[in-house]
C-alpha positions in Angstrom: 23.1 1.1 28.0 23.4 -0.3 24.4 22.4 1.6 21.2 19.0 -0.2 21.0 18.1 1.0 24.5 19.2 4.5 23.7 17.2 4.9 20.5 14.4 3.3 18.5 13.6 4.8 15.2 10.6 3.6 13.2 10.9 4.0 9.4 8.5 1.3 8.2 5.3 3.3 7.8 4.4 1.5 4.6 4.0 -1.6 6.7 1.8 0.0 9.4 1.4 3.3 11.3 0.7 4.3 14.8 -2.8 5.3 15.7 -3.2 9.1 16.2 -4.5 10.3 19.6 -7.4 12.0 17.9 -8.4 8.7 16.3 -8.3 6.8 19.6 -10.3 9.5 21.3 -13.0 9.3 18.6 -13.2 5.5 19.1 -13.2 5.4 22.9 -16.9 5.9 23.6 -17.9 3.1 21.2 -16.0 0.5 23.3 -18.1 1.0 26.4 -20.6 3.9 26.4 -22.0 3.3 22.9 -21.5 -0.4 22.6 -24.9 -1.3 21.1 -25.4 -3.3 17.9 -26.1 -0.7 15.1 -28.4 -3.2 13.4 -30.8 -3.3 16.4 -34.1 -1.4 16.4 -34.1 0.0 19.9 -32.9 3.4 20.9 -29.6 2.1 22.3 -28.5 1.3 18.8 -28.8 4.9 17.6 -25.4 6.3 18.6 -23.5 3.3 17.1 -25.4 3.5 13.9 -24.9 7.3 13.7 -21.1 6.7 14.3 -21.0 4.2 11.4 -22.9 6.5 9.0 -20.8 9.5 10.0 -17.6 7.5 9.2 -19.1 6.4 5.8 -19.6 10.1 5.0 -16.0 10.9 6.0 -14.6 8.1 3.8 -16.8 9.2 0.9 -15.8 12.8 1.1 -12.1 11.9 1.1 -12.3 10.2 -2.3 -15.1 12.2 -3.9 -17.7 9.5 -3.6 -21.2 9.2 -2.3 -21.8 7.7 1.2 -24.0 5.0 -0.3 -21.0 3.8 -2.4 -18.8 3.1 0.6 -18.8 -0.4 2.2 -16.8 -1.2 5.3 -14.5 -4.3 5.4 -11.9 -5.9 7.7 -9.0 -4.3 5.8 -7.5 -3.8 2.4 -7.0 -7.5 1.6 -10.7 -8.2 2.0 -11.6 -5.1 -0.1 -9.2 -6.3 -2.9 -10.7 -9.8 -2.8 -14.2 -8.5 -2.8 -13.6 -6.1 -5.7 -11.9 -8.7 -7.9 -13.9 -11.8 -7.1 -17.1 -9.9 -6.8 -16.8 -8.3 -10.3 -15.6 -11.6 -11.9 -18.4 -13.7 -10.4 -21.2 -11.2 -11.1 -20.1 -10.5 -14.7 -19.0 -14.0 -15.8 -21.7 -14.2 -18.5 -20.2 -11.1 -20.1 -16.6 -12.1 -20.0 -13.9 -14.0 -18.2 -10.7 -12.0 -18.7 -9.0 -9.7 -16.2 -6.0 -7.4 -16.7 -3.7 -6.5 -13.9 0.0 -5.7 -13.4 3.0 -7.8 -12.3 3.7 -5.6 -9.3 0.4 -5.6 -7.6 0.1 -6.5 -3.9 -0.4 -10.2 -3.3 -4.0 -9.5 -2.1 -4.6 -8.8 -5.8 -2.2 -11.3 -7.4 -3.2 -14.3 -5.3 -6.9 -13.4 -5.9 -6.3 -13.4 -9.6 -4.5 -16.7 -9.4 -7.5 -18.2 -7.6 -9.8 -17.0 -10.3 -7.5 -18.6 -12.9 -8.1 -21.9 -11.1 -11.9 -21.2 -11.5 -11.5 -20.9 -15.3 -10.9 -17.1 -15.7 -7.9 -15.8 -17.7 -5.6 -13.1 -16.4 -3.1 -10.9 -18.1 -0.3 -9.7 -15.9 1.2 -6.7 -17.6 4.9 -5.8 -17.3 6.2 -2.5 -16.0 9.1 -0.3 -17.0 12.4 0.0 -15.1 10.7 2.5 -12.7 7.6 0.2 -12.0 5.1 2.1 -14.2 2.4 0.5 -16.2 2.0 1.8 -19.8 -1.7 2.6 -20.5 -1.0 1.6 -24.0 -0.2 -1.9 -22.8 -3.5 -1.9 -20.9 -5.3 -1.1 -24.2 -3.5 -3.8 -26.1 -4.4 -6.4 -23.4 -8.1 -5.7 -23.4 -10.3 -8.1 -25.4 -14.0 -8.5 -26.0 -13.9 -10.9 -23.0 -12.3 -8.4 -20.5 -14.5 -7.5 -17.6 -12.0 -5.8 -15.2 -8.7 -3.9 -15.1 -7.0 -3.7 -11.7 -4.0 -1.5 -11.1 -2.7 -0.1 -7.8 -2.6 3.6 -7.3 0.9 3.5 -5.7 3.2 0.6 -5.1 3.8 -0.5 -1.6 7.4 -1.5 -2.1 9.0 1.0 -4.4 6.5 3.8 -4.1 5.9 4.4 -7.8 2.6 6.2 -8.5 0.7 4.8 -11.5 -1.1 6.8 -14.2 -4.4 5.8 -12.7 -6.6 8.3 -14.5 -5.2 7.3 -17.9 -5.5 3.5 -17.1 -9.1 4.1 -16.0 -9.9 6.1 -19.1 -8.6 3.3 -21.3 -10.7 0.8 -19.4 -13.8 2.9 -19.8 -13.2 3.5 -23.5 -13.6 -0.2 -23.9 -16.6 -0.5 -21.5 -14.5 -2.3 -18.9 -14.6 -1.7 -15.1 -11.6 -0.3 -13.3 -10.4 -1.2 -9.8 -7.5 0.4 -8.0 -5.9 -0.8 -4.8 -5.3 2.6 -3.1 -4.1 1.1 0.2 -0.7 2.9 0.1 -2.1 6.0 -1.5 -4.7 7.4 0.9 -3.3 10.5 2.5 -0.4 10.7 0.1 -2.1 11.0 -3.3 -5.3 13.1 -3.9 -8.1 10.8 -4.9 -11.2 11.7 -6.9 -13.0 8.6 -8.1 -14.9 10.4 -10.9 -11.9 12.4 -12.3 -9.7 9.3 -12.1 -12.3 7.0 -13.8 -12.3 4.6 -10.8 -15.2 2.1 -10.4 -13.9 0.2 -7.3 -11.3 1.3 -4.8 -9.8 -0.5 -1.8 -8.3 1.2 1.3 -7.0 0.1 4.7 -7.2 2.1 8.0 -3.9 1.2 9.5 -1.9 2.7 6.6 -3.0 6.2 7.5 -2.8 6.3 11.3 -6.1 4.5 11.9 -6.9 1.2 13.5 -5.8 -2.2 12.2 -8.5 -4.6 11.0 -10.5 -1.8 9.3 -10.9 -1.0 5.6 -13.4 0.0 3.0 -14.4 -0.7 -0.6 -15.8 1.9 -2.9 -18.2 0.5 -5.4 -19.5 2.9 -8.0 -23.3 3.1 -7.9 -24.8 0.6 -10.4 -21.7 -1.7 -10.5 -22.4 -5.4 -10.5 -20.5 -7.0 -7.7 -21.2 -10.4 -6.2 -21.4 -10.6 -2.4 -18.3 -12.2 -0.8 -19.4 -12.7 2.8 -22.9 -14.0 3.4 -25.0 -13.9 6.5 -27.0 -11.0 7.9 -28.2 -7.9 6.2 -25.4 -5.5 7.2 -23.9 -3.0 4.8 -27.1 -2.8 2.8 -27.1 -6.6 2.4 -23.8 -6.6 0.6 -21.3 -7.5 3.4 -22.6 -9.6 6.3 -21.3 -9.4 9.9 -21.8 -7.2 12.9 -20.0 -4.0 12.2 -16.7 -3.2 14.0 -18.2 0.1 15.2 -15.1 1.5 17.1 -12.9 0.5 14.2 -15.1 2.1 11.6 -15.4 5.3 13.6 -11.6 5.4 13.9 -11.2 4.8 10.2 -13.5 7.7 9.4 -11.6 10.1 11.7 -8.2 8.9 10.4 -9.0 9.4 6.8 -10.4 12.9 7.6 -7.1 13.8 9.2 -5.0 12.1 6.5 -6.6 14.0 3.6 -7.0 17.4 5.2 -3.7 18.8 3.8 -2.1 16.3 1.5 0.1 18.9 -0.3 1.5 20.3 3.0 2.1 16.8 4.4 3.9 15.7 1.3 6.2 18.8 1.2 7.4 18.1 4.7 7.9 14.3 4.3 9.4 14.6 0.8 12.0 17.1 2.0 13.3 14.5 4.5 13.0 11.7 2.0 15.0 13.5 -0.6 17.8 14.3 1.9 17.8 10.6 2.9 18.1 9.5 -0.7 20.9 11.9 -1.6 22.8 11.1 1.5 22.6 7.3 1.0 23.4 7.3 -2.7 26.4 9.7 -2.1 27.8 7.8 0.9 27.3 4.2 -0.3 28.9 3.0 -3.6 27.1 0.4 -5.7 23.7 1.6 -4.5 20.6 2.5 -6.5 17.2 4.0 -5.8 14.4 1.7 -6.9 11.1 3.2 -8.3 10.3 6.3 -10.2 12.6 9.2 -9.3 9.7 11.8 -9.2 6.3 10.0 -9.6 6.6 8.3 -6.2 5.1 8.4 -2.7 6.6 11.3 -0.7 7.6 9.0 2.1 9.1 6.1 0.1 12.9 5.4 -0.3 13.7 1.9 -1.6 17.3 1.0 -2.3 19.3 -1.9 -3.6 22.9 -2.5 -2.4 25.2 -4.8 -4.4 27.1 -7.7 -2.6 24.9 -7.8 0.5 21.7 -9.5 1.6 18.6 -7.6 2.8 17.8 -9.7 5.9 21.3 -9.1 7.2 20.9 -5.3 6.6 17.7 -5.4 8.7 19.3 -7.4 11.5 22.2 -4.9 11.9 19.9 -1.9 11.6 17.6 -3.4 14.2 20.6 -3.8 16.5 21.1 0.0 16.2 17.4 0.7 16.8 16.3 1.3 13.3 13.1 -0.4 12.1 12.9 -0.9 8.3 11.9 -3.5 5.8 13.3 -5.3 2.7 9.9 -5.0 0.9 6.3 -5.8 1.6 5.7 -6.5 5.3 3.1 -9.1 4.2 5.8 -11.2 2.5 8.5 -10.8 5.2 8.6 -14.5 5.9 9.4 -15.3 2.3 13.0 -16.3 1.2 12.2 -15.3 -2.4 13.3 -11.9 -3.7 10.7 -9.3 -4.2 8.4 -9.8 -7.2 8.3 -6.1 -7.6 12.1 -5.7 -7.8 12.3 -8.6 -10.3 9.6 -7.1 -12.4 11.6 -3.8 -12.8 14.5 -5.8 -14.0 16.8 -6.3 -11.0 18.8 -9.5 -11.0 18.1 -11.9 -8.1 21.2 -11.0 -6.2 20.5 -7.3 -6.3 16.8 -7.8 -5.5 17.9 -9.8 -2.4 19.9 -6.8 -1.2 17.1 -4.3 -1.0 16.1 -1.9 1.9 12.8 0.0 2.1 12.7 3.1 4.4 9.3 4.8 4.7 9.0 7.9 6.7 6.0 9.1 8.8 4.5 11.9 10.7 6.7 11.4 13.8 10.0 11.2 11.9 12.4 14.2 12.2 15.5 15.5 10.5 17.4 14.0 13.4 16.1 10.6 12.4 17.5 11.1 8.9 20.9 12.1 10.3 20.9 8.9 12.4 20.2 6.7 9.4 22.8 8.4 7.3 25.3 7.8 10.1 24.4 4.1 10.7 23.6 2.7 7.3 26.9 3.3 5.5 28.6 1.5 8.5 26.2 -1.4 8.2 26.6 -1.8 4.5 30.4 -1.5 4.7 30.6 -4.1 7.5 28.5 -6.6 5.5 30.5 -6.1 2.4 33.7 -6.8 4.3 32.5 -10.3 5.1 30.5 -11.0 1.9 31.9 -13.5 -0.6 30.3 -11.5 -3.4 32.3 -8.4 -2.7 35.0 -8.0 -5.4 38.5 -7.7 -4.0 40.0 -4.3 -3.7 42.6 -3.5 -6.4 46.1 -4.1 -5.2 48.3 -1.1 -4.8 51.9 -1.8 -6.2 54.5 -1.8 -3.5 57.1 1.0 -3.7 60.6 -0.2 -4.8 
């Protein structure tokens, strides 16, 4: 039996998570027993409709919003697109300028690039060496044509948590709407949309042990947002399409579980994460931790290793049963280095040698021990064959 058959260890929870049994149990009746269309008028539609509205309340409670401010989507990408395009198109007569950061998820960056092709202007703010946006830079970027600021709550690659409340305050001081992509933050960062000055917020179920293909957009009451998907009158005529009732029910249950004890969850995960970070930095020379040392997601450990290439690291780790990532799972097919790592100042060759380990609820201290055993061997082996590795200093021969 080889190592892969003996053990498989999943440490890529920033890419996706497993569905918790409680979530699957909540969804199960809506696949068969309560399968009716919630938009129908007959009695058979009642249970599906009740399930959707109960989930709307669960999502709202998790972020301090009202149920009428929650709109279900097919995921975080749709929610980001709707928030940014919707605000831009609905408010174009008031302005045509958007402010965002250089390290946003591509669901935000590519949406902003699309708007630029439609005649909007976008400012992409730099970040510091830890990946933090300076609220002062946001203020300087805002003009009398600015209609939206969009900054993620926490970065999906390096785990850095942004000063969201301060950024939102700056936006509001200038009468500008504020959107945050909170896809990586739900269940890891306490969210209160009022206290954090958030007007629009995107989230995705599969990042916090819910079903894939589910998400939601929070839209503050009274915010002008153009409809993105046209058709029927679902979601109060703002997002057409028959509702994914089982998925929505699962999303509601998942966010309820994920936000029940954020502090306790973070203590457990961060303890393992910190031991992982210390062990790797101590055992592997020419390694560095990317992202903010303290203002970061509790489960995130992102490293760069000099003289090696990230894809090779992943292949050798996979051969030993360890599932990890070099960056965003959505960009895993790209040969370009991470735009996030380049934005924090890493040279191309070091950005190519990155590894993201993200822990989850099923990981244990034994998993940390196994990574600390395997990873130094992997990096050492790759450096032995890398043409970039400097030669070892010669030891003079004894006379």
